[in-house]
Each structure stands twice: as C-alpha cells, then as structure tokens.
C-alpha positions in Angstrom: -31.6 2.8 160.1 -30.9 5.6 157.7 -33.2 8.6 157.7 -36.2 8.3 155.3 -35.7 10.3 152.1 -37.3 10.5 148.7 -34.4 9.8 146.3 -36.3 11.1 143.2 -35.8 14.6 144.6 -32.4 14.7 142.9 -34.1 14.1 139.5 -36.7 16.7 140.3 -34.0 19.4 140.8 -32.5 18.5 137.5 -35.8 18.7 135.7 -36.7 22.1 137.2 -33.3 23.5 136.4 -33.6 22.4 132.8 -37.1 23.9 132.6 -36.0 27.3 133.7 -32.7 27.4 131.8 -34.6 26.3 128.6 -36.5 29.6 128.7 -33.3 31.6 129.1 -32.1 30.2 125.7 -35.2 31.9 124.1 -35.3 29.3 121.3 -39.1 29.3 121.3 -41.7 32.1 122.0 -42.6 32.4 125.7 -46.1 32.5 127.0 -47.0 33.4 130.6 -49.9 31.4 132.1 -51.7 31.0 135.3 -51.0 27.7 137.1 -54.4 26.2 136.3 -54.6 27.7 132.8 -54.6 26.3 129.3 -50.9 25.3 129.2 -51.7 22.4 126.9 -53.0 24.7 124.2 -50.0 27.0 124.5 -47.6 24.1 124.3 -49.3 22.8 121.2 -48.2 26.0 119.5 -44.6 25.5 120.7 -44.5 28.1 123.4 -42.2 27.7 126.4 -44.7 28.3 129.3 -43.7 30.4 132.4 -45.9 30.5 135.5 -45.7 33.6 137.7 -47.4 31.9 140.5 -44.5 29.5 140.7 -42.2 32.5 141.0 -44.4 33.8 143.8 -44.2 30.5 145.7 -40.4 30.6 145.2 -40.2 34.1 146.7 -42.1 32.7 149.7 -40.0 29.6 150.0 -36.8 31.7 149.9 -38.2 34.0 152.6 -37.7 37.0 150.4 -41.3 38.0 149.7 -41.4 40.4 152.6 -38.6 42.4 151.0 -40.6 43.1 147.9 -44.2 43.6 149.0 -43.6 47.2 150.2 -42.3 48.1 146.7 -45.6 47.0 145.1 -47.5 48.8 147.8 -45.6 52.0 146.9 -46.9 51.5 143.4 -50.5 51.6 144.6 -51.2 47.9 145.2 -52.9 47.1 148.5 -50.8 45.1 151.1 -54.0 43.1 151.8 -54.3 41.5 148.3 -52.6 38.3 147.0 -49.0 38.3 148.3 -48.0 36.3 145.2 -49.0 39.4 143.2 -47.3 42.0 145.4 -44.1 40.1 146.0 -43.7 39.1 142.4 -44.3 42.7 141.1 -42.1 44.1 143.9 -39.2 41.8 143.0 -39.6 42.8 139.3 -39.5 46.5 140.3 -36.3 45.8 142.3 -34.8 43.9 139.3 -34.2 40.8 141.5 -35.3 37.2 141.3 -34.4 34.0 143.2 -34.2 32.3 139.8 -30.7 33.8 139.6 -29.4 32.0 142.6 -31.2 28.7 142.1 -31.2 28.4 138.3 -28.8 31.0 136.9 -31.4 33.2 135.3 -30.6 36.9 135.5 -34.2 37.9 135.1 -37.7 36.5 134.6 -38.4 35.4 131.0 -39.8 38.2 128.8 -43.3 37.2 127.5 -44.5 37.2 123.9 -48.0 36.4 125.1 -49.7 36.5 128.5 -52.7 34.3 129.3 -54.6 34.0 132.6 -57.6 32.1 133.8 -59.8 33.5 136.6 -60.9 30.0 137.8 -58.8 30.5 140.9 -59.2 34.2 141.5 -59.8 37.4 139.6 -56.7 39.0 141.1 -54.6 37.4 138.3 -56.2 39.8 135.9 -54.6 42.8 137.6 -51.4 41.0 138.3 -50.8 39.9 134.7 -52.2 43.1 133.4 -49.3 45.0 135.0 -46.9 43.0 133.0 -48.9 43.2 129.8 -48.7 46.9 130.0 -45.0 46.9 130.9 -43.9 44.5 128.1 -46.5 45.8 125.7 -47.5 42.3 124.7 -50.9 40.7 124.0 -52.9 39.4 126.9 -55.9 37.0 126.8 -58.1 36.3 129.8 -60.2 33.2 130.3 -63.3 33.9 132.4 -65.2 30.8 133.4 -68.3 30.7 135.5 -67.4 30.7 139.2 -68.4 28.9 142.4 -70.4 26.1 140.8 -72.4 23.3 142.4 -72.2 21.2 139.2 -70.4 22.0 135.9 -72.9 21.9 133.1 -72.4 21.4 129.3 -73.3 25.1 128.7 -70.7 26.3 131.2 -68.1 24.1 129.6 -69.0 25.4 126.1 -68.6 29.0 127.4 -65.0 28.2 128.3 -64.4 26.2 125.0 -65.3 29.3 123.0 -62.8 31.3 124.9 -60.1 28.7 124.4 -60.9 28.8 120.6 -60.6 32.6 120.6 -57.1 32.1 122.2 -56.1 30.0 119.2 -56.3 32.9 116.8 -54.1 35.0 119.1 -51.5 32.2 119.4 -51.5 31.9 115.6 -50.8 35.6 115.2 -48.0 35.6 117.8 -46.2 32.5 116.6 -47.0 32.6 112.9 -48.0 29.0 113.1 -51.2 27.3 112.0 -53.2 25.5 114.7 -52.3 21.7 114.7 -55.2 19.8 116.3 -53.2 16.5 116.3 -50.4 18.2 118.2 -52.9 19.6 120.7 -54.3 16.1 121.2 -50.8 14.7 121.8 -50.1 17.4 124.4 -53.4 16.7 126.2 -52.6 13.0 126.2 -49.2 13.6 127.8 -50.8 15.9 130.3 -53.5 13.4 131.1 -51.0 10.6 131.7 -48.8 12.8 133.9 -51.8 14.0 136.0 -53.1 10.5 136.5 -49.6 9.4 137.7 -49.6 12.4 140.0 -52.9 11.3 141.4 -51.4 7.8 142.1 -48.4 9.5 143.7 -50.7 11.3 146.2 -52.7 8.1 146.8 -49.7 6.3 148.1 -50.2 8.4 151.3 -53.2 6.3 152.1 -50.7 3.7 153.4 -49.5 3.4 156.9 -46.8 4.6 157.3 -47.3 7.1 154.4 -44.3 7.4 152.0 -45.2 11.0 151.2 -46.5 14.0 153.2 -48.3 17.1 152.2 -45.1 19.0 152.7 -43.3 16.6 150.3 -46.1 17.0 147.8 -45.7 20.8 147.6 -42.1 20.2 146.4 -42.8 17.2 144.1 -45.8 19.0 142.4 -43.4 21.2 140.5 -43.5 19.3 137.2 -47.3 18.9 137.2 -47.6 22.7 137.5 -44.9 23.9 135.1 -44.4 21.0 132.8 -47.9 19.7 132.1 -48.1 18.3 128.6 -44.5 17.3 128.4 -42.7 13.9 128.4 -40.5 15.2 131.2 -43.4 15.4 133.6 -44.8 12.0 132.7 -41.4 10.4 133.0 -40.7 12.0 136.4 -44.0 10.9 138.0 -43.6 7.4 136.7 -40.2 7.2 138.5 -41.5 8.9 141.6 -44.5 6.6 141.8 -42.4 3.5 141.4 -40.1 4.6 144.3 -43.0 5.4 146.6 -44.8 2.2 145.9 -41.6 0.3 146.6 -41.4 2.1 149.9 -45.0 1.2 150.8 -44.2 -2.4 150.0 -41.2 -2.3 152.3 -43.1 -0.6 155.1 -41.0 2.5 154.9 -42.5 6.0 155.3 -42.1 9.5 156.6 -42.3 8.2 160.2 -42.4 4.7 161.7 -45.9 4.8 162.9 -48.4 7.8 162.8 -50.4 8.6 165.8 -52.8 10.8 163.9 -53.5 11.4 160.2 -54.2 15.0 159.2 -55.5 16.9 156.1 -54.3 20.4 155.2 -56.8 22.8 153.6 -55.6 26.0 152.0 -52.3 27.4 150.9 -48.9 26.0 151.9 -46.9 28.3 154.2 -44.0 28.3 151.8 -41.4 29.9 154.1 -42.1 27.4 156.9 -42.4 24.1 155.1 -39.4 22.4 156.8 -40.3 23.8 160.2 -43.9 22.6 160.0 -43.0 19.2 158.5 -40.6 18.6 161.4 -43.1 19.9 164.0 -45.8 17.4 162.9 -43.4 14.5 162.5 -41.9 15.1 166.0 -45.4 14.7 167.4 -46.3 11.6 165.4 -48.7 13.4 163.1 -48.7 12.7 159.4 -50.2 15.3 157.1 -51.2 13.0 154.3 -53.5 14.9 152.0 -54.5 18.4 151.0 -56.8 20.4 148.8 -53.8 22.2 147.3 -51.9 19.2 145.9 -55.1 17.6 144.7 -55.9 20.7 142.7 -53.5 19.5 139.9 -55.4 16.3 139.3 -57.2 16.7 136.0 -58.7 13.2 135.4 -61.2 14.6 132.9 -58.5 15.2 130.3 -59.3 13.3 127.1 -57.2 13.7 124.0 -60.1 12.8 121.8 -62.0 15.9 123.1 -59.1 18.3 123.8 -61.0 21.5 124.0 -64.0 20.2 125.9 -62.1 18.1 128.4 -59.5 20.8 129.3 -62.3 23.3 129.6 -64.2 20.9 131.9 -61.1 20.0 134.0 -60.0 23.6 134.5 -63.5 24.8 135.5 -64.4 22.1 138.0 -61.3 22.5 140.2 -61.9 22.7 144.0 -61.4 26.5 144.4 -63.9 27.2 141.7 -66.8 25.3 143.3 -69.6 26.2 145.7 -69.3 25.6 149.4 -71.6 22.6 149.2 -69.5 21.1 146.4 -66.3 21.8 148.3 -67.7 20.1 151.4 -68.6 17.0 149.4 -65.1 16.8 148.0 -63.6 17.2 151.5 -65.7 14.4 152.8 -64.5 12.1 150.1 -60.9 12.9 150.8 -61.3 12.5 154.5 -62.8 9.1 154.0 -60.3 8.0 151.4 -57.2 9.0 153.4 -58.7 8.0 156.8 -58.3 11.5 158.2 -58.5 12.2 161.9 -58.4 16.0 161.7 -58.3 18.9 159.3 -56.0 21.9 159.5 -57.7 25.0 158.0 -55.0 27.5 157.0 -56.5 31.0 157.1 -54.2 32.8 154.6 -54.3 36.6 155.2 -53.8 37.4 151.5 -55.6 34.5 149.8 -59.2 34.5 150.9 -60.1 32.3 147.9 -58.0 29.5 149.4 -59.1 30.2 153.0 -62.2 28.0 153.3 -62.7 28.7 157.1 -64.1 32.1 156.1 -67.0 30.6 154.1 -68.7 28.2 156.5 -65.9 25.5 156.5 -65.5 24.1 159.0 
C-alpha cells in the first residue's frame, strides 16, 4: 500500500507562492496585519495583506530563527520575549528572508499601513512599532479587553469603534471611500472559508484520522494569510472533499491509533516532521489543538460585518480567562475523544503556554 499523503498539498504550495509573489508586484497598497487582526476590513479597501507572524513561523520552520535573534538582542530587545519578534526583526536587520528561497521575494513587502490587534499579546505593539518607525508609515492598534470569561455587547462595541476609526485611516492611505457592500462580501468569503476549515479539522474525529495537528499547521496557511478571498474558500473546499473521501475509504495518517492526543500551545516549527514521525511510530495520533482551532471564526456574519468580526476576534481562545479556556478544552477533549493532552511550554510565548496558569 502506498504511503498516506494529502494530495491537496501541491495546490497549497501553488496558492502560497501566488500570494507572496502577488505582493512583490506591488499593484495594490500593502497593509501589514497581525494574524488574528481585521484582515477583512483591510481587504475591503483593496490592500494586499502581509502577516509578519507568518514570516516568524517560516523562520522557525526553516531553522534559521536562531541566526537572527542575537541581532535583535544587540538592538536592545530581550532574548526572553517573543521569538517571532526577535527573529523577524533580526532577519530584517540582516537583510535576509526565507521568502527569497521559497517564493522568489528579495525582501519582505514594504508596508503602506501597519495594523495590529493585541487580542493575542501586547508584544505585537512593540514589534510592529519597530517597523512603523523604520518605514515611517501610519500604524493603527486595536486594543480589545483581555482575558474574558464572557464577551459582552459592551466589549464588542469597544472593538467596533476601534475598527471604525481604522476605516478613516484606510481611506486616507488608499484614497478610496469605504464600500460597506464590499466589506460584507469579504466577510462572507471569510466566513465560508473558516467554516470549511472547521470541517477540515473535524475530519480528525474519525478513526483513523485523515489529518494530524502537524498537517494542520501546514494546511492552515490560507486561513491565516488569505481570509476573505476566493482562493482560501476554494482551497478548503477541495481539501475537505479529499479528507472526507479518505475517511470514507478508511485511510488515515496511520492504520490504527493506539492513543489520541491533543496539542496545547505553539507548534515547534523547526521540529514538525521529527515530532510527527515520533508520534506516528508509537501509534499516537495528535488529532486536535488549540492552535489550529484558533482560526475558526464561526461568529462571522456578513449582515453585521463590524459587530461579528469584532466579536470573533475578541473571543478567541488565547484572549479568554482560565476558566473559559478550561471549558473550551473540555469540549474539544470530548469532541475528539482525547486520551491525553500535550502542554507545550514555549519559553518565549507565555501567552500560549497554558501550563503556567493553572492548566493542567
């Protein structure tokens, strides 16, 4: 029997290459955005959207981050803060990027606007601020309430008002008037893609699972960098069809799992293949994670584009109280029939290291 593979990976590589090369053409203004930031609003204005966190993950995956962190430390950044921040800034200071080898870009895209959301961490404010000063471009920060038990209407409205203030900056940078209908259309596309992504992850409830956490960290690329586009929706429709067919045929990442595991915390980007092989060799299927689930925004509603995106981006796992996180973990553990949880204690991302805050 031929080794199990996910054939849609070939299409994924093409989509990601086209995404990056499209920014090099500089046909549209470029906005930088945090990975769980208001990408839909930016795309409604015609921005090409670049995500520095994706670049940080690529530095980790290519095992080059350690080359660049010392350069950021020399500039005054602590070596104990977010390694996405220090490796990304260090690579910029060195004038190097893995985007050159993998996608043909000689340098990271130059921003016309920088937007961040502190729903994941406040470090992004300093990280993105470094670039705003260097490129002398406008920067807008979204600061939602943090660590919430429940997300109330007042808290959503606070974020809505910040999104609406961003509109005026986008109008000034692009010279375009705000088009509410276009915003609704982008939110609709984003909603459909994220619901497909949710169904993709749910295929791992099957035995044997057709998708592992390690596969998910690769196939999540479009839901991070292409939310609100037809490309993302089309990709996840194809991927879901393939995985559902594999489930129907009884094909998966291993013939029969001995144990089903949940991964909490950041991926270890430079060790994905090694860890995937290690678990599979021992009959262990890592079938779900907090990380991959963090890009499921099932509250998106194109009829309420401001309110629904504000709600979705505020209620993400990392922005919740410990009691709320525990309830979410319990639901995932039941849903995916989990036997054990791996808590990754990431040295430089305490926000994503839940074992430091009473979990487990």
